[in-house]
Each structure stands twice: as structure tokens, then as C-alpha cells.
C-alpha positions as CSV (number, residue, x, y, z in Angstrom):
1,M,-0.4,6.1,-32.0
2,G,-2.2,9.2,-30.7
3,L,-0.4,11.6,-28.4
4,N,-1.8,14.3,-26.1
5,S,1.4,16.2,-25.5
6,G,2.0,17.5,-22.0
7,R,-1.3,16.5,-20.4
8,V,-0.7,16.0,-16.7
9,R,-3.2,13.6,-15.1
10,P,-3.9,13.9,-11.3
11,A,-2.4,10.4,-10.9
12,D,0.8,11.5,-12.7
13,A,1.0,14.5,-10.4
14,V,0.6,12.3,-7.3
15,T,3.6,10.2,-8.3
16,V,5.8,13.2,-9.1
17,I,5.0,14.9,-5.8
18,F,5.7,11.9,-3.6
19,V,8.7,10.5,-5.4
20,S,10.2,14.0,-5.3
21,L,9.5,14.1,-1.6
22,F,11.2,10.8,-1.0
23,A,14.2,12.0,-3.2
24,L,14.4,15.2,-1.1
25,L,14.4,13.2,2.1
26,T,17.2,11.0,0.7
27,V,19.3,14.1,-0.1
28,I,18.7,15.6,3.4
29,Y,19.5,12.4,5.3
30,Y,22.0,11.2,2.8
31,G,24.7,10.4,5.4
32,S,22.4,8.2,7.5
33,I,20.7,6.2,4.8
34,A,22.2,2.9,3.7
35,S,22.5,2.8,-0.1
36,A,21.4,6.4,-0.4
37,G,22.9,6.7,-3.9
38,K,21.0,3.7,-5.1
39,L,17.7,5.2,-3.7
40,L,18.4,8.5,-5.5
41,V,19.0,6.7,-8.8
42,T,15.7,4.8,-8.3
43,Y,13.7,8.0,-7.5
44,I,15.3,10.0,-10.3
45,S,14.7,7.2,-12.8
46,L,11.0,7.0,-11.8
47,L,10.7,10.8,-12.0
48,S,12.3,10.9,-15.4
49,L,10.1,8.1,-16.8
50,Q,7.0,9.7,-15.3
51,L,7.9,13.1,-16.9
52,I,8.5,11.4,-20.3
53,L,5.1,9.8,-20.1
54,I,3.5,13.1,-19.1
55,R,5.3,14.8,-22.1
56,Y,4.0,12.3,-24.6
57,S,0.8,11.2,-22.9
58,P,0.0,8.3,-25.3
59,E,-3.7,7.9,-25.9
60,R,-3.7,4.3,-27.1
61,G,-1.6,1.2,-27.8
62,V,1.2,-0.4,-25.8
63,L,2.5,2.9,-24.4
64,K,-0.9,3.8,-23.1
65,F,-1.1,0.4,-21.3
66,F,2.4,1.0,-19.9
67,H,1.4,4.5,-18.7
68,D,-1.9,3.4,-17.2
69,I,-1.1,0.0,-15.7
70,V,2.5,-1.1,-15.8
71,F,4.3,2.1,-14.7
72,P,2.1,2.7,-11.6
73,V,2.7,-0.9,-10.5
74,I,6.5,-0.5,-11.0
75,A,6.5,2.9,-9.2
76,V,4.6,1.6,-6.2
77,F,6.7,-1.5,-5.9
78,L,10.1,0.3,-6.2
79,V,9.1,3.1,-3.8
80,F,7.8,0.5,-1.3
81,N,11.0,-1.4,-1.6
82,S,13.0,1.7,-1.0
83,M,11.4,2.1,2.5
84,T,13.8,-0.6,3.8
85,E,16.6,1.9,3.7
86,L,14.7,5.2,3.8
87,V,12.6,4.7,7.0
88,P,15.5,3.8,9.4
89,G,17.7,6.4,7.8
90,V,15.2,9.2,8.3
91,N,13.5,8.1,11.6
92,P,15.4,5.2,13.3
93,G,13.3,4.9,16.4
94,D,10.6,2.2,16.3
95,I,7.2,2.9,18.1
96,D,6.1,-0.7,18.5
97,F,6.1,-0.3,22.3
98,M,3.5,2.4,22.0
99,L,1.3,0.4,19.6
100,I,1.5,-2.7,21.9
101,R,0.4,-0.5,24.9
102,A,-2.4,1.0,22.9
103,D,-3.7,-2.4,21.9
104,Y,-3.7,-3.6,25.5
105,W,-5.3,-0.3,26.7
106,L,-8.1,-0.7,24.1
107,L,-8.7,-4.4,24.4
108,G,-7.2,-5.6,27.7
109,V,-5.4,-8.4,25.9
110,Y,-2.6,-8.8,23.3
111,P,-4.7,-9.5,20.3
112,T,-2.3,-11.8,18.4
113,V,-1.8,-13.9,21.6
114,W,-5.5,-14.0,22.4
115,L,-6.3,-15.2,18.9
116,E,-4.2,-18.3,19.4
117,R,-7.4,-20.0,20.8
118,I,-8.8,-20.1,17.3
119,V,-5.6,-20.9,15.3
120,N,-5.9,-23.8,12.9
121,P,-4.2,-24.6,9.6
122,Y,-7.3,-24.2,7.4
123,L,-8.3,-20.9,8.9
124,T,-4.7,-19.8,8.5
125,E,-4.8,-20.9,4.8
126,I,-7.9,-18.9,4.1
127,L,-6.7,-15.7,5.9
128,Q,-3.2,-15.9,4.3
129,L,-4.8,-16.0,0.8
130,S,-7.2,-13.2,1.8
131,Y,-4.2,-11.1,3.0
132,T,-2.3,-11.8,-0.2
133,S,-5.3,-10.7,-2.3
134,Y,-4.3,-7.1,-1.4
135,Y,-1.7,-7.2,-4.2
136,F,-4.3,-8.1,-6.8
137,L,-7.5,-6.2,-5.9
138,P,-6.4,-2.8,-7.2
139,L,-4.9,-4.3,-10.4
140,I,-8.1,-6.3,-11.2
141,L,-10.3,-3.2,-10.6
142,G,-8.1,-1.1,-12.9
143,I,-8.1,-3.7,-15.7
144,A,-11.9,-4.1,-15.4
145,L,-12.4,-0.4,-15.7
146,K,-10.1,-0.2,-18.7
147,I,-11.8,-3.1,-20.5
148,K,-15.2,-1.5,-20.0
149,K,-13.7,1.9,-21.1
150,K,-14.7,3.6,-17.9
151,E,-11.9,6.1,-18.3
152,T,-13.2,8.7,-15.8
153,G,-13.5,5.9,-13.2
154,F,-10.1,4.5,-14.0
155,D,-8.4,7.9,-13.7
156,E,-10.0,8.7,-10.4
157,S,-9.3,5.2,-9.1
158,L,-5.7,5.3,-10.1
159,T,-5.2,8.7,-8.4
160,L,-6.8,7.6,-5.2
161,I,-5.1,4.3,-5.0
162,L,-1.6,5.8,-5.7
163,L,-2.3,8.5,-3.2
164,C,-3.2,6.0,-0.5
165,F,-0.1,3.9,-1.2
166,Y,2.2,6.9,-1.0
167,L,0.5,8.4,2.1
168,S,1.0,5.0,3.8
169,Y,4.7,5.2,3.0
170,V,4.8,8.7,4.6
171,G,3.1,7.1,7.6
172,Y,5.9,4.5,7.8
173,I,8.5,7.2,7.9
174,L,6.6,9.2,10.6
175,F,5.6,6.2,12.7
176,P,8.1,3.3,12.1
177,A,7.0,0.0,13.5
178,L,7.9,-3.6,12.8
179,G,4.7,-5.3,13.8
180,P,3.8,-8.1,16.1
181,R,5.3,-10.9,14.0
182,Y,8.7,-9.5,15.1
183,T,8.1,-7.8,18.4
184,M,5.7,-10.2,20.0
185,N,7.0,-13.5,18.7
186,H,8.4,-14.4,22.2
187,L,4.9,-14.2,23.6
188,Q,3.3,-16.5,21.0
189,S,3.0,-20.1,22.3
190,I,1.4,-21.5,19.1
191,P,3.2,-21.2,15.8
192,L,1.1,-19.9,12.9
193,K,1.2,-23.0,10.9
194,G,-1.0,-23.5,7.8
195,T,-1.0,-25.9,4.9
196,P,2.2,-26.0,2.7
197,L,0.6,-23.4,0.4
198,S,0.0,-20.8,3.1
199,E,3.4,-21.3,4.5
200,K,4.9,-20.7,1.1
201,I,2.8,-17.5,0.8
202,Y,4.1,-16.4,4.2
203,S,7.7,-17.0,3.0
204,I,7.2,-15.1,-0.2
205,L,5.6,-12.1,1.6
206,N,8.5,-12.0,4.0
207,S,11.0,-12.0,1.1
208,I,9.0,-9.3,-0.7
209,E,8.3,-7.1,2.3
210,G,11.4,-7.7,4.3
211,I,11.9,-5.7,7.5
212,K,10.5,-2.4,6.4
213,R,9.0,-1.0,9.6
214,D,5.7,-0.8,7.6
215,A,3.1,-1.7,10.3
216,F,1.6,1.7,11.1
217,P,-0.7,2.6,9.5
218,S,-1.9,-0.6,7.9
219,G,-1.6,0.0,4.1
220,H,-3.4,-3.3,3.6
221,T,-6.4,-1.9,5.4
222,A,-6.4,1.6,3.8
223,V,-5.7,0.6,0.2
224,T,-8.3,-2.3,0.3
225,L,-11.0,0.0,1.7
226,V,-10.2,2.6,-1.0
227,V,-10.5,-0.1,-3.7
228,L,-13.7,-1.4,-2.2
229,S,-15.2,2.1,-2.3
230,L,-14.2,2.6,-5.9
231,A,-15.6,-0.8,-6.8
232,F,-18.9,0.2,-5.2
233,R,-18.9,3.4,-7.3
234,Y,-17.7,2.1,-10.6
235,E,-18.0,-1.7,-10.8
236,K,-20.7,-3.1,-8.6
237,R,-20.2,-6.7,-9.5
238,L,-16.6,-6.5,-8.3
239,F,-17.8,-4.8,-5.1
240,Y,-19.9,-7.8,-4.1
241,I,-16.9,-10.1,-4.8
242,Y,-14.5,-7.8,-2.9
243,L,-16.7,-7.3,0.1
244,P,-16.2,-10.7,1.8
245,I,-12.5,-10.7,0.8
246,T,-12.1,-7.4,2.5
247,V,-13.7,-8.6,5.7
248,L,-11.4,-11.6,5.8
249,L,-8.3,-9.5,4.8
250,L,-8.9,-7.0,7.7
251,F,-9.2,-9.9,10.1
252,A,-6.1,-11.5,8.6
253,T,-4.0,-8.4,9.3
254,V,-4.1,-9.2,13.0
255,Y,-4.7,-13.0,13.0
256,C,-1.6,-13.5,10.8
257,R,0.4,-11.3,13.1
258,Y,1.3,-8.6,10.5
259,H,-0.4,-5.8,12.4
260,Y,-1.6,-4.5,15.7
261,V,-5.3,-3.6,16.0
262,V,-4.3,0.1,16.2
263,D,-2.5,-0.3,12.9
264,V,-5.9,-1.3,11.4
265,L,-7.6,1.7,13.0
266,G,-4.8,3.9,11.6
267,G,-5.5,2.3,8.2
268,V,-9.2,3.3,8.5
269,V,-8.2,6.9,9.2
270,L,-5.8,6.8,6.3
271,Y,-8.6,5.6,4.0
272,V,-10.8,8.5,5.1
273,V,-8.0,11.0,4.6
274,T,-7.2,9.6,1.2
275,M,-10.8,9.9,0.0
276,I,-11.2,13.4,1.3
277,V,-7.8,14.8,0.2
278,G,-7.8,12.7,-3.0
279,R,-11.2,14.0,-4.2
280,W,-10.2,17.6,-3.4
281,F,-6.9,17.1,-5.3
282,I,-8.6,15.7,-8.3
283,R,-11.1,18.6,-8.5
284,S,-8.2,21.1,-8.0
285,A,-6.0,19.4,-10.6
286,H,-8.7,19.5,-13.2
287,K,-9.1,23.2,-12.8
288,I,-5.5,24.0,-13.4
289,M,-4.2,21.3,-15.7
């Protein structure tokens, strides 16, 4: 197994920076965060493993696959899961009322209520599946780039996707919001019923995501747009497959009552910020690492 001792990739640096930030917030707000000790163990474990991977930087084999694919997925999932305790501990005030007002000011209606006129089980099925594709689009792109040995494209994609995920988590801390499926349920007159499959998906998503105050900005929007842009640059065939899925996914964020329209707009802004800051970070990192 080849080793490239101590090489710090931009993607590794992104994880170290943000996990360290979340660990620092946990220490500062230790007394107000439920299970703060458990969060610190999670963050310290991720940092330790990331630093070990940086130290040995495997160039091929099982450890390389773990470094490139498995560990980033684990890190994103665990950090996302930690937001359940971290967000209310750091910033307990929800801003849903502001987002609801912003939607009404922009559109003159409550979007999830207005969309009841087109609700039907088959549309719900398609949109739930599209919304769920968010969890697979980055992974499929990454694996495709690895199979085709597009290492430069893979490294840039991994950096930008991780940056977008972690920035969205910072957004949840700064702007905690539950989303319309919780705050506007009393205004909905038509339940969002689909086929048994879509209802099972909805149940699974609720169990995975829980109540995390993760509505603003829409990470689904931002991450998917980042992935779409990267597919256009590095894997055109995937881009043409991803494009209609992305359109449906963006519509699903509101139709399926996960997000306000302003969450989606916030996700678009986050996408732009990610691409600008991420490319600058990659260029800077290559100069000093």
C-alpha cells in the first residue's frame, strides 16, 4: 500500500476546520447543550480519525477508498446528526415566523397551503423519491469520478460538497427553523398522502432527520446545485440525468412541506457562496500544502 505521508488535501482541511468549530461551540455552550459530552466525543473521534488519515494519506487500496468515500459520508452524517443537540443549545430561538412572513410577502400566499390544489398520490410519490435522491447524488458522482480515475475532479468535488454541507450546518445554527411540516401543519387541510412507498420514505426521513431545525438554508437545494455544477464540469452524462431530478427535487422541497420558498432561495445563495469560497479555498490550499 502506497503512502503519501502528511499530505493535507483541501477536503481534509475543510473537515478539520468545521468539526473543530462545532467542537469549540460545544465547549463554549457546554452547559446548555443536551448530551454535550457525547457530542465532544463524536467531534474528537472524527478529528482524530481525520488526522490519522492525513498523516498516512493512503494512495491506493481499502484505506484509500475509506479515506475518499466512506469517511466523508460518516463525517457528514454524524455532524448532521449532532445538530439535533447543538443547534438548540447554541441558538434556541426559532425564526420560522420570519420565514413564513417572508414567503407571504414574496408570494401573497402560504406556498405549502396553496400547493394543496395539485396534491395527488402519484405526484407525491415522484417528488418524495426525487427529494430522497439528494442522499445519493453526491455519492454516485464521487464513485463515477473515482472509477474513471478523474482524481482532480474528484478532489475538487469532494471539497466543494463537504464545504456546502458544513456551511449549511452553520446556517442551521445561525438561523434555526423547523420548517412548514411542523409549523404550518395546522393550516393544511389535505394530508400529504402518497403510495405506501412514499409514505415509508417520509417515515424514514423523519426518523433520520428528526427535529433538527434544519430548514434554513435548504441544504437539499445548495448541495444538489453544487453536485449538478460538478457533474456538468466533470461528468456530462450524469449531468443530463441529474438535471430533471434536480428540477423535481427543488419543487419537492416545498411541495413535500420540508421547506419554505425562502429556504430554497437561501439554498441558492449558499450554493453561490460555496462555489466562490470553495474555489478560492482550493487555490489557496494548493499554494501552501
